[in-house]
KEKE-3310 file (N, C-alpha, C; in steps of 0.2 Angstrom, whole numbers, plus 5000, padded with zeros to 4 digits):
npx = (4736:4739:4745:4757:4763:4765:4774:4784:4789:4797:4808:4805:4803:4791:4789:4780:4766:4766:4762:4765:4762:4748:4741:4744:4742:4743:4756:4762:4777:4792:4807:4820:4828:4844:4850:4846:4835:4820:4803:4789:4772:4761:4745:4734:4718:4713:4702:4698:4712:4724:4738:4744:4739:4743:4757:4757:4752:4761:4773:4768:4768:4781:4788:4789:4797:4792:4793:4787:4779:4768:4753:4736:4721:4707:4696:4679:4676:4673:4685:4695:4711:4722:4736:4752:4765:4782:4791:4807:4818:4831:4832:4835:4831:4821:4808:4805:4795:4793:4783:4784:4781:4783:4795:4791:4797:4804:4817:4817:4825:4837:4830:4825:4836:4842:4832:4833:4846:4845:4836:4843:4853:4847:4846:4836:4830:4825:4811:4799:4790:4774:4757:4742:4730:4724:4723:4732:4746:4762:4771:4786:4790:4799:4811:4817:4829:4833:4844:4853:4854:4864:4872:4869:4873:4884:4880:4877:4868:4863:4854:4843:4834:4829:4821:4823:4831:4821:4825:4832:4846:4852:4848:4854:4868:4868:4866:4876:4887:4885:4887:4900:4906:4902:4889:4873:4857:4843:4828:4816:4805:4788:4774:4756:4749:4758:4768:4785:4796:4809:4825:4834:4850:4861:4875:4877:4873:4858:4847:4834:4818:4805:4794:4799:4803:4816:4828:4838:4854:4859:4852:4851)
npy = (4983:4995:4990:4984:4996:5003:4995:4995:5008:5007:5000:4986:4972:4964:4947:4937:4926:4912:4895:4890:4880:4868:4871:4885:4892:4903:4914:4931:4935:4945:4954:4962:4977:4984:4995:5008:5008:5010:5004:5005:5001:4996:4993:4985:4981:4969:4963:4948:4943:4938:4930:4940:4951:4951:4954:4967:4973:4971:4977:4990:4994:4991:5001:5012:5009:5000:4985:4969:4958:4950:4941:4938:4929:4938:4937:4932:4939:4939:4931:4941:4948:4953:4963:4966:4977:4983:4997:5003:5013:5013:5009:5013:5009:5003:4990:4976:4964:4946:4933:4917:4902:4886:4874:4860:4850:4834:4832:4840:4846:4851:4859:4868:4874:4880:4890:4898:4902:4910:4920:4926:4933:4944:4951:4946:4938:4923:4923:4917:4902:4899:4898:4905:4899:4883:4874:4879:4878:4877:4892:4903:4917:4930:4943:4959:4971:4987:4993:4984:4977:4971:4964:4952:4943:4935:4925:4907:4892:4877:4862:4850:4835:4827:4825:4834:4825:4817:4813:4820:4820:4816:4826:4837:4833:4834:4848:4854:4848:4853:4866:4867:4867:4879:4881:4887:4883:4886:4883:4870:4865:4863:4855:4861:4851:4847:4838:4834:4844:4849:4853:4867:4875:4889:4899:4911:4920:4920:4922:4913:4918:4914:4910:4904:4913:4920:4933:4947:4952:4967:4977:4994)
npz = (5058:5064:5076:5070:5065:5076:5083:5074:5073:5084:5081:5078:5068:5059:5058:5055:5059:5070:5074:5089:5098:5101:5112:5117:5105:5091:5089:5086:5079:5081:5076:5084:5079:5080:5075:5074:5065:5059:5055:5044:5039:5026:5020:5009:5000:4988:4975:4966:4963:4952:4944:4936:4941:4954:4953:4948:4959:4969:4963:4962:4976:4979:4971:4978:4988:4997:5004:5000:5011:5015:5010:5012:5011:5013:5027:5027:5015:4998:4989:4991:4992:5005:5006:5013:5015:5019:5025:5026:5036:5033:5020:5003:4991:4977:4974:4964:4956:4951:4946:4944:4935:4943:4938:4927:4922:4918:4923:4935:4945:4939:4930:4938:4944:4933:4931:4942:4941:4929:4932:4942:4935:4930:4942:4951:4965:4974:4984:4989:4988:4981:4980:4973:4975:4982:4971:4961:4951:4958:4961:4960:4969:4964:4969:4966:4972:4970:4976:4978:4966:4953:4962:4967:4957:4959:4967:4969:4966:4972:4969:4975:4971:4981:4997:5012:5026:5038:5050:5064:5068:5056:5048:5054:5052:5037:5035:5041:5035:5022:5025:5029:5016:5011:5008:5010:5017:5008:5006:5007:4995:4992:4984:4982:4989:4998:4994:4992:4982:4979:4986:4990:4990:4994:4989:4995:5011:5014:5026:5035:5037:5050:5043:5031:5022:5012:5016:5012:5017:5026:5019:5013)
capx = (4741:4741:4750:4763:4766:4767:4780:4789:4792:4801:4813:4803:4801:4786:4791:4774:4763:4768:4758:4770:4759:4741:4738:4745:4739:4747:4760:4765:4784:4795:4814:4822:4834:4848:4854:4842:4831:4812:4799:4782:4769:4756:4741:4729:4714:4711:4698:4700:4719:4727:4746:4746:4737:4748:4764:4756:4751:4768:4777:4766:4770:4789:4791:4790:4802:4788:4794:4781:4780:4763:4747:4732:4714:4703:4691:4672:4676:4674:4691:4699:4717:4725:4743:4755:4772:4785:4796:4813:4821:4837:4832:4834:4829:4814:4807:4800:4793:4791:4779:4786:4779:4788:4797:4787:4801:4806:4823:4815:4830:4841:4826:4824:4843:4842:4827:4836:4852:4842:4833:4849:4857:4844:4845:4830:4832:4818:4809:4794:4786:4768:4751:4737:4725:4727:4723:4736:4753:4767:4775:4791:4790:4806:4811:4823:4830:4837:4850:4858:4855:4868:4876:4868:4875:4889:4877:4876:4863:4863:4847:4843:4827:4828:4819:4828:4830:4816:4828:4836:4854:4854:4847:4860:4874:4868:4866:4883:4892:4885:4889:4907:4907:4900:4882:4868:4851:4838:4822:4813:4800:4783:4768:4751:4747:4763:4773:4791:4798:4816:4829:4839:4855:4864:4882:4877:4869:4851:4844:4827:4813:4801:4789:4803:4805:4823:4829:4844:4857:4862:4848:4851)
capy = (4988:4999:4986:4984:5002:5005:4992:4996:5014:5005:4996:4979:4970:4959:4941:4932:4922:4905:4891:4887:4873:4867:4874:4892:4895:4906:4920:4935:4936:4951:4954:4969:4980:4988:5000:5014:5007:5009:5001:5007:4996:4998:4987:4986:4975:4969:4958:4944:4943:4933:4930:4946:4957:4951:4957:4974:4976:4971:4982:4997:4995:4991:5007:5017:5006:4996:4978:4964:4954:4945:4942:4933:4929:4941:4933:4934:4943:4934:4932:4947:4947:4958:4963:4970:4978:4986:5002:5003:5019:5012:5007:5019:5006:5001:4983:4974:4957:4942:4927:4912:4895:4881:4870:4854:4846:4827:4834:4846:4849:4854:4865:4874:4878:4885:4895:4902:4906:4915:4926:4930:4937:4950:4954:4944:4932:4920:4925:4913:4898:4901:4897:4909:4895:4877:4871:4882:4875:4881:4897:4906:4924:4933:4950:4963:4977:4991:4995:4978:4976:4965:4961:4944:4938:4930:4919:4901:4888:4869:4860:4842:4833:4823:4829:4834:4820:4819:4811:4826:4819:4816:4833:4841:4832:4836:4855:4855:4846:4858:4873:4867:4868:4885:4881:4889:4880:4891:4880:4864:4867:4858:4857:4863:4845:4845:4834:4838:4844:4850:4856:4872:4878:4895:4900:4917:4919:4922:4919:4911:4920:4908:4907:4901:4918:4922:4940:4949:4955:4974:4981:5000)
capz = (5055:5070:5080:5066:5064:5083:5085:5069:5075:5090:5077:5078:5062:5059:5055:5054:5064:5070:5078:5093:5100:5101:5119:5117:5099:5086:5091:5081:5080:5078:5077:5086:5075:5084:5071:5074:5059:5060:5050:5044:5036:5022:5018:5004:4999:4981:4974:4960:4962:4948:4944:4933:4945:4959:4951:4947:4966:4972:4959:4964:4982:4979:4968:4983:4993:5002:5002:5001:5017:5016:5007:5014:5009:5018:5030:5026:5009:4993:4984:4991:4995:5009:5005:5018:5014:5025:5023:5031:5037:5030:5013:4998:4985:4975:4973:4958:4957:4946:4949:4939:4936:4945:4932:4928:4918:4921:4926:4939:4949:4934:4927:4944:4945:4927:4932:4947:4938:4924:4936:4945:4930:4930:4949:4955:4969:4976:4991:4992:4984:4983:4975:4975:4977:4983:4965:4957:4950:4963:4957:4964:4969:4964:4970:4964:4976:4966:4979:4977:4958:4950:4967:4968:4952:4961:4970:4966:4969:4972:4969:4975:4970:4987:5002:5018:5031:5044:5056:5066:5068:5049:5045:5056:5048:5031:5034:5043:5029:5016:5027:5028:5009:5009:5005:5015:5016:5007:5009:5004:4991:4992:4980:4987:4993:5003:4991:4992:4975:4979:4991:4987:4994:4991:4991:4999:5017:5014:5032:5034:5042:5052:5038:5026:5017:5012:5016:5010:5023:5025:5014:5016)
cpx = (4743:4746:4757:4767:4769:4774:4786:4793:4797:4807:4811:4800:4797:4789:4786:4771:4765:4764:4763:4768:4752:4738:4739:4742:4745:4750:4762:4772:4787:4803:4816:4828:4837:4852:4850:4837:4824:4809:4792:4778:4763:4752:4735:4725:4712:4707:4700:4707:4721:4735:4748:4745:4741:4754:4762:4755:4757:4773:4775:4768:4778:4792:4792:4794:4798:4789:4789:4783:4774:4757:4742:4725:4710:4697:4684:4671:4677:4680:4694:4705:4720:4733:4746:4762:4775:4790:4801:4816:4828:4838:4831:4832:4822:4814:4803:4800:4792:4788:4780:4784:4784:4789:4793:4791:4803:4812:4822:4821:4835:4837:4825:4830:4843:4838:4830:4842:4850:4840:4838:4853:4854:4842:4840:4832:4825:4817:4803:4792:4779:4763:4745:4731:4728:4727:4728:4743:4758:4771:4781:4790:4797:4806:4818:4824:4835:4844:4855:4859:4859:4872:4875:4870:4881:4886:4876:4871:4865:4856:4847:4835:4825:4825:4824:4826:4825:4820:4833:4843:4856:4853:4853:4866:4874:4869:4873:4888:4892:4888:4897:4910:4905:4893:4877:4861:4846:4831:4821:4807:4795:4778:4762:4748:4752:4768:4779:4794:4806:4819:4834:4844:4858:4871:4882:4872:4863:4847:4837:4823:4809:4796:4792:4805:4812:4823:4836:4847:4859:4859:4848:4847)
cpy = (4993:4996:4986:4990:5005:5002:4993:5003:5013:5000:4988:4978:4964:4953:4936:4929:4915:4901:4887:4880:4874:4871:4882:4896:4899:4913:4924:4936:4942:4950:4961:4971:4985:4993:5006:5014:5006:5007:5004:5002:4999:4992:4989:4980:4975:4963:4954:4944:4937:4934:4937:4952:4957:4955:4965:4977:4977:4977:4989:4999:4996:4997:5012:5015:5002:4989:4973:4959:4948:4946:4936:4934:4932:4937:4936:4939:4939:4936:4938:4946:4954:4958:4968:4971:4983:4991:5002:5010:5019:5010:5013:5016:5006:4993:4982:4966:4953:4935:4921:4905:4890:4876:4863:4848:4839:4828:4840:4849:4853:4860:4870:4878:4883:4891:4900:4906:4911:4921:4930:4934:4944:4954:4951:4938:4929:4921:4920:4908:4898:4899:4901:4905:4888:4872:4873:4878:4880:4886:4900:4913:4927:4941:4953:4969:4981:4993:4990:4977:4970:4962:4954:4940:4933:4924:4913:4897:4881:4867:4852:4841:4829:4828:4829:4828:4822:4817:4817:4825:4819:4823:4837:4840:4834:4844:4857:4854:4851:4865:4873:4868:4875:4886:4882:4886:4886:4888:4874:4867:4861:4860:4859:4857:4843:4840:4837:4838:4845:4853:4861:4874:4884:4896:4907:4916:4923:4919:4918:4914:4914:4905:4904:4906:4920:4930:4941:4953:4963:4978:4989:5005)
cpz = (5060:5074:5076:5066:5071:5085:5080:5070:5081:5087:5078:5071:5062:5055:5052:5060:5064:5075:5083:5096:5100:5107:5118:5111:5095:5090:5086:5083:5077:5080:5079:5082:5080:5081:5069:5067:5062:5054:5050:5039:5032:5020:5013:5002:4991:4980:4967:4958:4958:4948:4941:4938:4951:4958:4951:4954:4969:4969:4961:4971:4982:4975:4973:4989:4998:5000:5004:5007:5017:5012:5009:5011:5014:5020:5028:5020:5003:4989:4985:4995:4999:5008:5010:5015:5019:5022:5028:5031:5034:5023:5008:4991:4983:4974:4968:4959:4951:4949:4943:4940:4938:4939:4933:4924:4921:4925:4930:4942:4945:4931:4932:4944:4939:4928:4937:4944:4933:4927:4939:4941:4929:4937:4953:4959:4972:4983:4994:4986:4986:4978:4978:4978:4978:4976:4960:4957:4955:4958:4962:4963:4969:4965:4968:4968:4972:4969:4980:4970:4957:4956:4969:4962:4954:4965:4966:4969:4968:4973:4970:4974:4976:4992:5008:5023:5036:5050:5058:5066:5060:5046:5047:5053:5041:5030:5036:5038:5024:5019:5027:5021:5007:5007:5011:5013:5014:5009:5005:5001:4990:4987:4985:4991:4998:5000:4990:4984:4975:4985:4988:4993:4990:4993:4995:5005:5016:5020:5031:5039:5044:5047:5031:5021:5018:5012:5014:5016:5021:5019:5017:5011)
residu = (UNK:UNK:UNK:UNK:UNK:UNK:UNK:UNK:UNK:UNK:UNK:UNK:UNK:UNK:UNK:UNK:UNK:UNK:UNK:UNK:UNK:UNK:UNK:UNK:UNK:UNK:UNK:UNK:UNK:UNK:UNK:UNK:UNK:UNK:UNK:UNK:UNK:UNK:UNK:UNK:UNK:UNK:UNK:UNK:UNK:UNK:UNK:UNK:UNK:UNK:UNK:UNK:UNK:UNK:UNK:UNK:UNK:UNK:UNK:UNK:UNK:UNK:UNK:UNK:UNK:UNK:UNK:UNK:UNK:UNK:UNK:UNK:UNK:UNK:UNK:UNK:UNK:UNK:UNK:UNK:UNK:UNK:UNK:UNK:UNK:UNK:UNK:UNK:UNK:UNK:UNK:UNK:UNK:UNK:UNK:UNK:UNK:UNK:UNK:UNK:UNK:UNK:UNK:UNK:UNK:UNK:UNK:UNK:UNK:UNK:UNK:UNK:UNK:UNK:UNK:UNK:UNK:UNK:UNK:UNK:UNK:UNK:UNK:UNK:UNK:UNK:UNK:UNK:UNK:UNK:UNK:UNK:UNK:UNK:UNK:UNK:UNK:UNK:UNK:UNK:UNK:UNK:UNK:UNK:UNK:UNK:UNK:UNK:UNK:UNK:UNK:UNK:UNK:UNK:UNK:UNK:UNK:UNK:UNK:UNK:UNK:UNK:UNK:UNK:UNK:UNK:UNK:UNK:UNK:UNK:UNK:UNK:UNK:UNK:UNK:UNK:UNK:UNK:UNK:UNK:UNK:UNK:UNK:UNK:UNK:UNK:UNK:UNK:UNK:UNK:UNK:UNK:UNK:UNK:UNK:UNK:UNK:UNK:UNK:UNK:UNK:UNK:UNK:UNK:UNK:UNK:UNK:UNK:UNK:UNK:UNK:UNK:UNK:UNK:UNK:UNK:UNK:UNK:UNK:UNK)
# end
């Protein structure tokens, strides 16, 4: 937490830990902000976190403008989750959250698009597909930024039940072809076992952080 706040005061935003390769191990990634924006972080520990308790935790942090960035099971502590959120010197809004079960309909792609469209009308955009435990059904964590509000209602989604191509030239061609049509890749969704469930594109540019989380541009 001290490292996050020290770097945040220098306009570095935490992006997450990534395993770059087997030899060098995990590295912590940050992005430098050049708009005189600084960041401060808060952390809390909660035991026995379920879906209902998760939202109450995130909403409590978000009400003061602290945006959720990560939650991890705390090492050597029975079923205790550590939640980290970030405050921005340029943000004047508050954040609220929903944790919605992933559709299990036979026509999953259509059901997922309907879910995304419905949440969008209330100002909620998807930021992560997540399961609190490996045995849980996948859920989508939705976020609402009061400073953006209904501004996301013009966003459209395109959902495919197919997985992204594993062949790099095919993948590049697909992403470029969709980009020419105005569609930005959001992410591929997998279940807890790694089985591919859907691929989502958005009509608005929600850039991807290294851990797959979507963020909104120009949050002030």
